[in-house]
C-alpha positions as CSV (number, residue, x, y, z in Angstrom):
1,M,40.7,26.2,131.4
2,S,41.3,29.2,133.6
3,T,38.5,31.4,134.8
4,V,38.0,35.2,134.9
5,H,35.7,37.4,137.0
6,G,33.3,40.0,135.7
7,G,35.5,42.9,136.7
8,K,38.3,41.7,134.4
9,L,35.9,41.2,131.6
10,A,34.6,44.8,132.0
11,A,38.2,46.2,132.1
12,R,39.1,44.3,128.9
13,A,36.1,45.8,127.1
14,L,37.0,49.2,128.4
15,K,40.6,48.7,127.1
16,E,39.2,47.8,123.7
17,A,37.2,51.0,123.8
18,G,40.4,53.0,124.4
19,V,39.5,53.9,127.9
20,E,42.6,55.2,129.8
21,C,41.0,56.4,133.1
22,V,38.1,55.5,135.3
23,F,36.8,58.0,137.9
24,T,35.2,56.5,141.0
25,L,34.4,56.4,144.7
26,C,35.0,53.0,146.2
27,G,32.2,50.7,147.2
28,G,31.8,47.0,147.9
29,H,29.5,46.5,144.8
30,I,32.1,47.7,142.3
31,M,35.4,46.3,143.7
32,P,35.9,43.8,140.9
33,L,36.3,46.6,138.3
34,Y,39.4,47.9,140.1
35,D,41.1,44.6,139.9
36,G,40.4,44.4,136.2
37,C,41.6,48.0,135.6
38,K,44.8,47.3,137.4
39,E,45.5,44.3,135.2
40,E,44.7,46.3,132.0
41,G,46.7,49.3,133.0
42,I,43.6,51.6,133.2
43,R,44.2,54.5,135.6
44,I,41.9,54.8,138.6
45,I,41.2,58.2,140.0
46,D,39.1,58.1,143.2
47,V,37.3,61.2,144.3
48,R,35.5,62.3,147.5
49,H,31.9,62.4,146.1
50,E,30.2,60.4,143.4
51,Q,28.9,63.5,141.8
52,A,32.5,64.5,141.2
53,A,33.3,61.1,139.6
54,V,30.6,61.5,137.0
55,H,31.4,65.2,136.3
56,A,35.0,64.1,135.8
57,A,33.9,61.5,133.3
58,D,31.9,64.2,131.5
59,A,35.0,66.4,131.3
60,W,37.2,63.5,130.1
61,A,34.9,63.1,127.1
62,R,35.0,66.8,126.4
63,C,38.8,66.9,126.6
64,N,39.3,63.8,124.5
65,P,37.3,64.0,121.2
66,G,36.3,60.6,119.9
67,K,36.7,59.0,123.4
68,I,34.3,58.2,126.1
69,G,34.4,59.1,129.8
70,V,33.9,56.4,132.4
71,A,32.7,56.6,136.0
72,A,32.0,53.8,138.5
73,I,29.8,54.4,141.5
74,T,28.4,52.1,144.1
75,A,24.8,51.2,144.8
76,G,22.0,53.2,146.5
77,P,23.4,56.6,147.7
78,G,26.4,56.1,145.4
79,V,24.1,56.2,142.3
80,T,21.8,58.9,143.7
81,D,24.9,61.0,144.4
82,G,25.9,60.6,140.8
83,V,22.5,61.5,139.3
84,T,23.4,65.2,139.1
85,G,26.5,64.4,137.1
86,I,24.5,62.1,134.8
87,A,21.9,64.9,134.3
88,N,24.6,67.4,133.5
89,A,26.2,65.1,130.9
90,W,22.7,64.5,129.4
91,R,22.1,68.2,128.9
92,A,25.6,68.8,127.7
93,N,25.5,65.8,125.3
94,S,28.7,64.3,126.7
95,P,29.2,60.6,125.8
96,I,29.9,58.9,129.1
97,L,29.5,55.4,130.5
98,V,28.5,55.1,134.2
99,F,28.7,51.8,136.0
100,G,26.4,51.5,138.9
101,G,26.5,48.8,141.6
102,Q,23.6,46.7,142.8
103,G,22.9,44.1,145.5
104,P,23.3,40.5,144.5
105,F,21.0,39.3,141.7
106,E,20.3,36.2,143.8
107,N,18.7,38.5,146.4
108,L,16.8,40.8,143.9
109,R,13.7,42.3,145.6
110,R,14.7,40.9,149.0
111,G,16.0,44.2,150.4
112,S,19.8,43.9,150.0
113,L,22.0,46.7,151.4
114,Q,21.6,49.8,149.3
115,E,19.2,48.0,146.9
116,M,16.9,50.3,144.9
117,D,15.6,50.8,141.4
118,H,18.5,52.8,140.0
119,I,17.5,52.3,136.4
120,G,14.1,53.8,137.0
121,V,15.9,56.9,138.4
122,V,18.4,57.4,135.6
123,R,16.4,56.2,132.5
124,P,15.0,59.7,131.8
125,I,18.5,61.3,131.8
126,T,20.4,58.7,129.8
127,K,20.5,57.4,126.2
128,F,20.7,53.8,127.4
129,A,20.1,52.3,130.9
130,D,20.1,48.6,131.6
131,A,21.3,45.8,133.9
132,I,23.5,42.8,133.2
133,Y,22.5,39.5,134.8
134,Q,25.1,37.1,133.2
135,T,28.8,37.6,133.8
136,H,29.9,36.4,130.3
137,R,27.7,39.1,128.7
138,I,29.4,42.0,130.4
139,P,31.6,43.0,127.4
140,E,28.6,42.6,125.0
141,Y,26.6,45.1,127.2
142,I,29.5,47.5,127.4
143,E,29.7,47.7,123.6
144,L,26.0,48.2,123.4
145,A,26.0,51.0,126.0
146,I,28.9,52.8,124.3
147,R,27.3,52.5,120.9
148,H,24.2,54.2,122.2
149,A,26.3,56.9,124.1
150,V,28.2,58.0,121.0
151,S,25.5,57.7,118.3
152,G,23.6,60.7,116.9
153,I,23.5,63.4,119.6
154,P,25.8,61.9,122.2
155,G,25.0,61.4,125.9
156,P,25.3,59.2,128.9
157,A,24.8,55.5,129.2
158,Y,24.2,53.6,132.5
159,L,25.1,50.0,133.2
160,E,24.1,48.3,136.4
161,I,25.9,45.1,137.4
162,P,24.8,43.2,140.5
163,M,27.7,42.4,142.8
164,D,27.4,38.6,142.4
165,I,27.4,39.0,138.6
166,F,30.4,41.4,138.8
167,M,32.3,39.0,141.1
168,G,31.2,35.9,139.3
169,S,33.7,33.8,137.4
170,V,33.4,32.3,133.9
171,E,35.7,30.3,131.7
172,D,38.3,32.6,130.1
173,E,37.0,32.3,126.6
174,V,34.7,35.3,126.4
175,T,35.1,37.3,123.2
176,I,35.6,41.0,123.6
177,P,33.7,42.8,120.8
178,R,35.2,45.6,118.7
179,I,34.1,48.8,120.3
180,R,33.9,52.1,118.3
181,T,33.8,55.3,120.2
182,A,33.3,57.6,117.2
183,P,30.0,57.4,115.2
184,P,29.9,57.3,111.4
185,R,29.8,60.6,109.7
186,L,26.3,61.1,108.1
187,S,25.8,63.8,105.4
188,P,22.7,66.0,104.9
189,D,20.5,65.9,101.9
190,R,22.1,67.7,99.0
191,D,18.9,69.4,97.9
192,A,18.6,70.9,101.4
193,V,22.1,72.2,101.1
194,R,21.2,73.9,97.8
195,E,18.1,75.4,99.4
196,A,20.3,76.8,102.2
197,L,22.6,78.4,99.7
198,D,19.7,79.9,97.8
199,L,18.6,81.6,101.1
200,L,22.1,82.9,101.7
201,A,22.4,84.2,98.2
202,V,19.6,86.7,98.8
203,A,20.6,87.5,102.4
204,E,22.2,90.8,103.2
205,R,22.7,90.6,107.0
206,P,23.2,86.9,108.0
207,M,25.0,85.6,111.1
208,L,26.2,82.2,112.2
209,M,25.8,80.8,115.8
210,A,28.2,78.0,116.5
211,G,27.1,75.7,119.3
212,T,27.7,72.4,121.0
213,S,27.2,70.1,118.1
214,V,30.1,71.7,116.3
215,K,32.3,70.2,118.9
216,W,30.7,66.7,118.9
217,S,30.9,66.7,115.1
218,N,34.5,67.7,115.0
219,A,33.3,70.4,112.6
220,S,35.4,73.4,113.5
221,E,37.9,73.1,110.7
222,A,35.2,72.8,108.0
223,M,33.1,75.6,109.6
224,N,36.0,78.0,109.7
225,R,36.7,77.4,106.0
226,F,33.0,78.2,105.3
227,I,32.9,81.4,107.4
228,G,36.3,82.4,105.9
229,E,35.0,81.9,102.4
230,T,31.8,83.9,103.1
231,H,33.1,86.4,105.7
232,M,29.9,85.7,107.7
233,P,29.9,87.3,111.2
234,T,30.0,84.4,113.7
235,Y,29.2,84.1,117.4
236,T,29.6,81.1,119.6
237,N,27.8,79.6,122.6
238,G,27.9,76.4,124.6
239,M,30.7,74.1,123.7
240,G,31.0,76.0,120.5
241,R,33.2,78.5,122.4
242,G,36.7,78.1,121.1
243,T,35.8,76.5,117.8
244,V,36.4,79.9,116.1
245,P,39.8,81.4,116.8
246,P,39.5,84.7,118.7
247,D,41.7,86.4,116.0
248,S,39.5,85.3,113.2
249,P,38.1,88.4,111.3
250,E,34.7,86.8,111.4
251,F,34.6,86.1,115.2
252,L,32.5,88.5,117.3
253,N,31.4,88.3,120.9
254,R,30.1,91.7,122.1
255,S,27.7,92.7,119.4
256,R,25.3,89.7,119.3
257,R,22.3,91.5,120.6
258,D,22.7,94.2,118.0
259,A,23.2,91.6,115.2
260,L,20.1,89.7,116.3
261,Q,18.0,92.9,116.0
262,Q,19.1,93.4,112.3
263,I,19.6,90.0,110.7
264,D,17.6,88.7,107.8
265,C,19.0,85.2,108.1
266,I,20.7,83.1,110.8
267,V,22.6,79.9,110.5
268,L,22.2,77.8,113.6
269,A,25.2,75.4,113.6
270,G,24.5,73.1,116.5
271,T,22.9,75.8,118.5
272,L,19.6,75.1,120.1
273,L,16.9,77.8,120.5
274,D,16.7,77.2,124.2
275,F,16.9,79.8,127.1
276,R,20.3,80.9,125.9
277,M,18.7,82.2,122.7
278,R,15.5,83.2,124.4
279,F,13.7,80.3,122.7
280,G,14.1,82.0,119.3
281,Q,12.2,85.1,120.3
282,T,15.2,87.4,119.7
283,I,15.3,86.4,116.0
284,P,13.3,88.8,113.9
285,A,10.0,87.3,112.7
286,D,10.9,87.7,109.0
287,A,14.4,86.3,109.3
288,K,15.2,83.1,107.6
289,I,16.5,80.2,109.7
290,I,19.0,77.6,108.4
291,Q,19.6,74.9,111.1
292,L,22.4,72.4,111.1
293,D,22.3,69.6,113.7
294,M,23.0,65.9,114.2
295,D,19.5,64.8,115.0
296,A,16.3,65.6,113.0
297,T,14.2,65.8,116.2
298,L,16.1,69.0,117.1
299,I,15.3,70.8,113.8
300,G,12.6,73.4,114.3
301,Q,12.5,73.2,118.1
302,N,10.8,76.4,119.5
303,R,10.9,78.1,116.1
304,Q,10.1,76.9,112.6
305,T,13.1,76.3,110.5
306,D,13.2,77.3,106.8
307,V,15.9,74.8,105.9
308,G,17.3,71.9,108.0
309,L,20.6,70.2,107.4
310,V,20.6,66.9,109.3
311,G,23.9,65.1,109.8
312,N,27.4,65.5,111.0
313,L,28.1,69.2,110.9
314,A,31.5,68.8,109.3
315,C,29.8,67.0,106.5
316,S,27.2,69.8,106.2
317,F,29.8,72.6,106.0
318,E,31.9,70.5,103.5
319,M,28.9,70.0,101.3
320,L,28.0,73.7,101.5
321,L,31.5,74.6,100.3
322,E,31.4,71.9,97.6
323,E,28.1,73.2,96.2
324,M,29.4,76.8,96.3
325,K,32.3,75.6,94.2
326,N,30.1,73.6,91.8
327,T,27.8,76.4,91.1
328,G,30.4,79.2,91.2
329,S,28.4,81.1,93.8
330,K,30.2,83.9,95.7
331,L,29.0,84.9,99.1
332,D,30.7,87.9,100.7
333,F,29.2,89.5,103.9
334,S,32.4,91.4,104.9
335,A,30.7,94.8,104.8
336,W,28.0,93.6,107.2
337,R,30.7,92.0,109.4
338,D,32.7,95.3,109.5
339,Q,29.6,97.2,110.7
340,L,29.3,94.8,113.6
341,R,33.1,95.1,114.3
342,E,32.6,98.8,114.9
343,I,30.0,98.0,117.5
344,E,32.4,95.5,119.1
345,T,35.1,98.2,119.3
346,A,32.8,100.7,121.0
347,A,31.6,98.1,123.5
348,E,35.2,97.2,124.5
349,A,36.1,100.8,125.0
350,K,33.0,101.3,127.2
351,V,34.1,98.6,129.8
352,Q,37.7,99.6,129.8
353,A,37.4,101.8,132.9
354,A,36.1,98.9,135.0
355,L,38.8,96.6,133.7
356,D,41.4,99.1,135.1
357,S,39.5,99.9,138.4
358,D,41.8,100.1,141.4
359,E,39.0,99.9,144.0
360,S,39.0,97.5,147.0
361,P,37.2,95.2,147.4
362,V,38.3,94.2,143.9
363,D,36.0,95.1,141.0
364,P,35.0,91.7,139.4
365,Q,35.9,93.0,135.9
366,R,39.3,94.0,137.2
367,M,39.8,90.6,138.7
368,C,38.9,88.9,135.3
369,R,41.2,91.3,133.4
370,E,44.1,90.4,135.7
371,V,43.4,86.7,135.2
372,R,43.2,87.2,131.4
373,D,46.6,89.0,131.3
374,W,48.2,86.3,133.5
375,L,46.7,83.5,131.4
376,D,48.4,85.0,128.3
377,T,51.7,83.9,129.9
378,L,50.7,80.3,130.3
379,G,50.7,79.1,126.6
380,Q,47.4,77.3,126.0
381,P,45.7,76.8,129.3
382,I,42.3,75.1,129.9
383,V,39.9,77.4,131.8
384,I,36.9,76.1,133.6
385,G,34.0,78.2,134.7
386,D,32.2,77.2,137.9
387,G,29.9,79.8,139.2
388,G,27.3,82.4,138.4
389,D,28.0,86.1,138.1
390,I,31.8,85.8,138.2
391,V,31.8,83.2,135.4
392,A,29.5,85.3,133.3
393,T,31.9,88.2,133.7
394,A,34.9,86.1,133.0
395,A,33.3,84.7,129.8
396,K,33.1,88.2,128.4
397,I,36.6,89.2,129.3
398,I,38.8,86.0,128.9
399,P,39.2,85.0,125.3
400,V,38.9,81.3,124.4
401,K,42.0,80.6,122.3
402,G,41.2,77.2,121.1
403,E,38.8,74.3,121.0
404,G,38.5,72.8,124.4
405,A,40.2,75.7,126.1
406,W,37.0,76.6,128.0
407,M,34.6,74.4,129.9
408,D,31.5,75.1,131.9
409,P,28.7,72.9,133.0
410,G,26.4,73.6,130.0
411,P,22.7,74.2,129.9
412,L,21.9,72.4,133.1
413,G,23.8,75.1,134.9
414,T,25.2,72.8,137.5
415,L,27.4,74.3,140.1
416,G,30.3,72.3,141.6
417,V,31.8,71.1,138.3
418,G,35.0,73.1,138.8
419,M,37.5,70.7,140.4
420,P,35.9,67.5,139.0
421,F,36.3,69.0,135.5
422,G,39.8,70.1,136.5
423,L,40.8,66.6,137.6
424,A,39.9,65.2,134.2
425,A,41.4,68.1,132.2
426,Q,44.7,68.0,134.1
427,A,45.0,64.2,134.0
428,S,44.4,64.1,130.3
429,N,46.6,67.2,129.6
430,P,49.6,67.0,131.9
431,D,51.5,69.5,129.9
432,K,48.9,72.3,130.1
433,R,47.9,74.5,133.0
434,V,44.3,74.0,134.2
435,V,42.6,77.1,135.8
436,I,39.2,77.2,137.5
437,V,37.3,80.5,137.9
438,Y,35.0,80.0,140.9
439,G,32.2,81.7,142.6
440,D,32.4,81.4,146.4
441,G,29.1,79.6,146.4
442,S,30.1,77.0,143.8
443,F,33.4,76.3,145.6
444,G,31.5,75.0,148.6
445,L,29.9,72.2,146.5
446,N,32.9,70.2,145.5
447,G,35.9,72.2,146.8
448,F,36.9,69.2,148.9
449,E,38.1,67.6,145.6
450,F,41.3,69.6,146.1
451,D,42.1,66.6,148.3
452,T,41.9,64.5,145.2
453,A,44.1,66.9,143.2
454,V,46.7,66.8,146.0
455,R,46.7,62.9,146.2
456,F,47.2,62.6,142.4
457,N,49.7,65.5,142.1
458,L,47.5,67.5,139.7
459,P,48.6,71.2,140.0
460,I,45.2,72.8,139.2
461,I,44.8,76.5,140.1
462,G,41.5,77.8,141.4
463,I,40.6,81.5,141.6
464,V,37.6,82.4,143.8
465,G,35.7,85.6,143.2
466,N,34.5,85.9,146.8
467,D,31.6,88.4,147.3
468,G,30.2,86.7,150.4
469,A,26.9,85.9,148.6
470,W,25.1,83.9,146.1
471,G,25.3,87.1,144.0
472,Q,23.3,85.9,141.0
473,M,20.3,85.3,143.3
474,M,20.9,88.0,145.9
475,R,20.2,90.9,143.5
476,P,17.0,89.8,141.9
477,Q,15.6,88.5,145.2
478,G,16.4,91.8,146.8
479,A,14.8,93.8,144.0
480,M,11.7,91.7,143.8
481,Y,11.0,91.0,147.4
482,G,13.1,93.4,149.4
483,S,14.9,90.7,151.2
484,V,18.2,88.9,150.7
485,D,17.5,86.1,153.2
486,G,19.1,82.8,152.2
487,T,21.5,84.4,149.7
488,L,24.4,85.6,151.9
489,L,27.6,83.8,152.8
490,N,30.6,84.5,154.9
491,F,33.8,85.9,153.4
492,T,35.4,82.5,154.2
493,R,39.1,81.9,153.9
494,Y,38.8,79.1,151.3
495,D,42.5,79.5,150.7
496,K,43.1,78.1,154.3
497,V,40.8,75.2,153.5
498,V,43.0,74.3,150.5
499,E,46.2,74.7,152.5
500,A,44.8,72.3,155.1
501,L,44.2,69.8,152.4
502,G,47.9,70.0,151.3
503,G,47.6,72.6,148.6
504,H,48.8,76.2,148.3
505,G,46.6,79.1,149.3
506,E,46.7,82.9,148.5
507,F,44.4,85.6,149.9
508,V,43.9,88.8,148.0
509,E,42.0,92.0,149.0
510,H,43.6,94.6,146.6
511,P,43.8,94.4,142.8
512,E,47.5,95.1,142.7
513,D,48.2,92.0,144.8
514,L,46.4,89.6,142.4
515,R,49.0,89.1,139.7
516,P,51.8,88.3,142.2
517,A,49.4,85.9,144.0
518,L,48.6,84.1,140.7
519,E,52.3,83.8,139.9
520,R,53.1,82.4,143.3
521,A,50.3,79.9,143.0
522,A,51.6,78.7,139.6
523,A,55.1,78.5,140.9
524,S,54.1,76.4,144.0
525,G,53.7,73.2,141.9
526,K,50.8,72.3,144.0
527,P,47.0,72.4,143.6
528,A,46.4,76.0,144.6
529,L,43.6,78.4,145.4
530,V,43.6,82.2,145.1
531,N,40.8,83.6,147.2
532,V,40.0,87.1,145.9
533,I,37.6,89.4,147.9
534,I,35.5,91.2,145.3
535,R,32.9,93.9,145.5
536,Q,29.4,92.7,146.7
537,D,27.1,94.3,144.1
538,R,23.4,94.5,145.2
539,E,22.2,96.5,142.2
540,Y,19.8,94.6,140.0
541,S,19.6,95.5,136.3
542,G,18.6,92.3,134.5
543,G,16.3,89.3,134.3
544,I,16.5,85.6,135.1
545,Y,16.5,83.4,132.0
546,V,14.2,80.4,132.4
């Protein structure tokens, strides 16, 4: 009987799981996996830093609902370099599988090259972390790890394979288990659904917040039927952005603060009461809270919930609609929605002057408006936010036209995700344009991944809002301590860096030059960077969310 090594067994299991691409940075501990992937037709995209490999796996899962992202990183510094990517996927609930290398099992605890306790490092930021010590059990462990990654609230799984186990050969009779990458749909308790409808029946000013679990539950279609039936004003955050079409009458995005001051009931659809919602403190004390989420342990976090619907959010919304039909209940909040729409219209008019500013250096809002208008010509692009102030500004100005059309790091706030996310987005969506909105600080973290985009012919376009500073930190530090030490950067020609890597670069100092630069970047057919010098704003008028 013929034999097969561990890398081929791993690749066969990944193929069974529907994996199409593995992101990696080469290392001696993980070489067998490449041989297996080549045999199984699984694409290998090798990057310049392990953090980027794991970020890319994170983005692959976000771009491909029902599938899992995969990264492979070598032992020691390879794993520690990838820890930030694992932590980001942990907070963003992205289902990924990370393979980590390890010295030979035969030499365990003897001080092999790059040997360390990786599992102890990653266990707090994974749903599953374990090591494999028998070659024939590699497929079994891969199924187990993926099952943990996709069940309930999804998240990362980590598998360590010592190099002698990975390279070891066994008789070619190992069974590859069936691997499911989509969890079963679990429904909430029907009595709880009826309690939620009873609260809504007496509410006058409710709102709905759509968050990350809407995406992981594939619940946008059912949720939109529910808000369309009730005309409930709806806002989004996290990966909920894009789950409500921007032209929906119920979608609002500039009046959230006003709504939160007046509501008597809030439906939290996969939205956590974390720092983004001020830990629930912005919700009036007497407002009722209906919370929908995939895991019971999240219900009531930071603020007591009146009704909790635990399960797949699509099932929850479908059951709400079903009970409304069964009981003949009619919910119509259109008058309240229209009041908030008037606030939205006034807010949009207030910022119009900045959107049309012709000052140089470029007003950040004018930059984002130019990008918005240009994006309208690209069909359905995927936009990635990688930065602080400029991304916050872009998020208010650039509409998200569909689910998955916007990606940012998520609640960990990791900078440097831009090009790694872009690699996965472009590789899995070759017919779409992928655009990254960068801060100049964040570009410095993984900007060298433009080299990867060039090598793999991925024509991603980056746009840097370059204010020569870590602006989000510069202003509060200056206001609090009278010093901006440690927060200033140079107005570096990042466009020249990308040109040196084989891409296309554009440099913009005046607003009227931005649109032509964007069009030339798109027409180049290369990975491109448009470096825009924007106004450095040292005025401080806000707080720092913690």
